[in-house]
N, C-alpha and C positions, 0 to 999 in steps of 0.2 A: 697478423698474427695466430694461427694456430695452435693449439693446446691440447694433447691426448693426454685423458687423466684415465687413471682405474681404479675403481672403487671394490679392497677388498674384503668380506667377511672375514674375519677374526675374533670374531665375539664369543663369549661362552655362556650365553644364555638366550633369552627369548627375545626372537628377530622378527618376531611376526608382524611388527610397523614397517611401512615404507621410507627407503632413504628419500629424504627430500631435498631437491637443492635448486637455490631460489638467485637471485641479484636485488638490490638496492638500491631505487632511483634518487640519488641526492639534490632531484630539480623536483621530486615530485613532494607535496604536502604529506603530511603528518598520515593524515586520512585517508590518503589513498592506496589501491588494491595492490597486494600484491599476490604476483600469482606463481604457483609451481613449475616451472620453468623444465624439471627433468626428474621425475617419480621412477624411481629404482624397486621391485616389488621382487618378492620369493627370491630374495637371494641370500642363498642358506650356507651354512659353516663352512669355510672353504672356498666359496665361490666370489668371481669376481664381475664385474663391467664393466665396460669400457667406453667413454664419450668424447665429445668432441666439444672445446670452447675455443671460437672464432670471434671475430668483430665482420663475420658475416650475417650481415641483417638483411631482412626484407619487413617492408609495411604494406598495411592494406588498410582503407579507409571506408568508413560505412556513412552513407548521408542518412538525414533525417525520414528518408522515404523507406530505407530498408537497404539501399541497392550500394551492393560493394565494388570494389574496385578490383582489380587485378593485383596479385600480388607484385612487387616492384622491390627489386636487389637495390637497398641504400647502405650507405657507410659514415660515419663522424665526418662530419663538416661539412657536408651537403643540408640546404634546405628543399623542400617538396612544397607542393602546393596544392591543391584539390580546387577546380577552379572551373567552370560550365563552359561547355563547348559544343553550340551549336544547343542543341534539346537532350545531350549529356554532359554528365560529370565527368572530368578528365584530370587524374593523381598526374603531375609533372614533374621534372626536376625545373628549381629556380634557382640553381645555380649554389654559392659556397656560403657557409655559414661558419659559426667557431669552430675549431677541429675536435674539441669534445663533446659537441652537441650534433644531434639529427632534429633537423627540425622537422613539421608536416604544418602547413598555412591553410587557414580554411578561409578561401578564399570565394566563396560561394556570398551571395545575395544576402540569401536567408537560409535557416536551419543548423544547430548545432550539429558534429558528428562525431565517430567513434574512431580513432587513429587504434590500429593494434601494429605491436611492435614483434617480430620474430626473430630469436636467435638461432644459428643454424636449425633452421626448418622447425624450431619449437617454440608455442608462443612465450614472450618473455615480460611483456608489461601493455596496457590497454589505458588510454584517456579517451575518457566521456566528455560529451558536452562539450566538445571545443566549439565555441561559439564563430559564426563571423568575423572575420579581421582578427582573430586569435590565433595561437598556436601550440600544436603540443612540442614539447621538449621531452628527448632523452638524452640521456649522460650517464653513461654506468661507469665505474671504476671496474677493473680489473680483479674483481672482487666475487667469487659465492660462498656460501652461505650453506653450511649442512648439516642436517638435523633427522630425526625420525619421528613420523608421523603415521596414523595409523587412518587406512579408506579414505587416500586422499590421490584423485584423480590427474595426471600430465595437464596442466591448462588450468586448473583449477582456482580461481579465488582462495585468499588463505584469509581467515580470519583475523584481527587483531593479536588474539591470544595466539595463535597456530604462526605466527611470524615471529614474537618476541621470544618463543619457546626454538625458533630456530638462529642459533646466534653464535656458531663457531665457524668464524670466517677464514677464506686463505685468498692471500693474495698470489694472482698470477700472471703478477707483471713479469716479464721475460723468460718466463716458464715454456719449455718446450714439450715435457711428460714429466708424469708425478704419479705416485700411487697415492691413494687416498685410504688408509687404512681401520675398517672400526673393527674394536674392541671393548672388552670390560664384559659385564656381565648382566648390567641392567638394573642392577641393584643399589640400593641408597652407600651402602656401601665400597663396591665395585660400579661404578655408575659406566653406561657404552660411553665411549671416547672416539673421537675421530682425528688422525694425526698423518700429516702429508708427508710422506718419505720418497726415497730414489729421484729427488729433482735433478733434471737437467738444464739446465737456463740455455739459453740463446747469448751467442758467442759476442 
């Protein structure tokens, strides 16, 4: 399913901060990283920015020697594996798995790997130190979290403090399109607020 989102800036205060959109992987340990999946910069008063949210994923592995696999389109319910194929490593489909998960197995004899997950072409999550015979497991609810941060680049890792500051969540399950409105003046008495409106649901 594909969801079209439009963020509209109707705030009245200082909005020099970037609008940052993240997701949280419930299969991850609390100390694992959160990635700035979408960063919207310089969105002036009255301006809008549209972007998509879908279940179109891609994966890439990096072995212990720094060799990167080509990007492979993947989705929930699939298991992939990185294995030795002659003198090279090969990332290939390995069958079906739980419908709410995307798994990538390290089937190399030695060396931990890194697995990168992309959603709609933008880096969403990274699993590091995936040892031989272990799997990277990705599973995200259709929920985004949105907030304001300064100086963050798309694809950059957030600190725990930054992640905690992005707490406004929106459930996109069955949402075909919607507007997300940024309002407020950015003060203690009139803080910035995100609200979702003009919601169209799938039939």
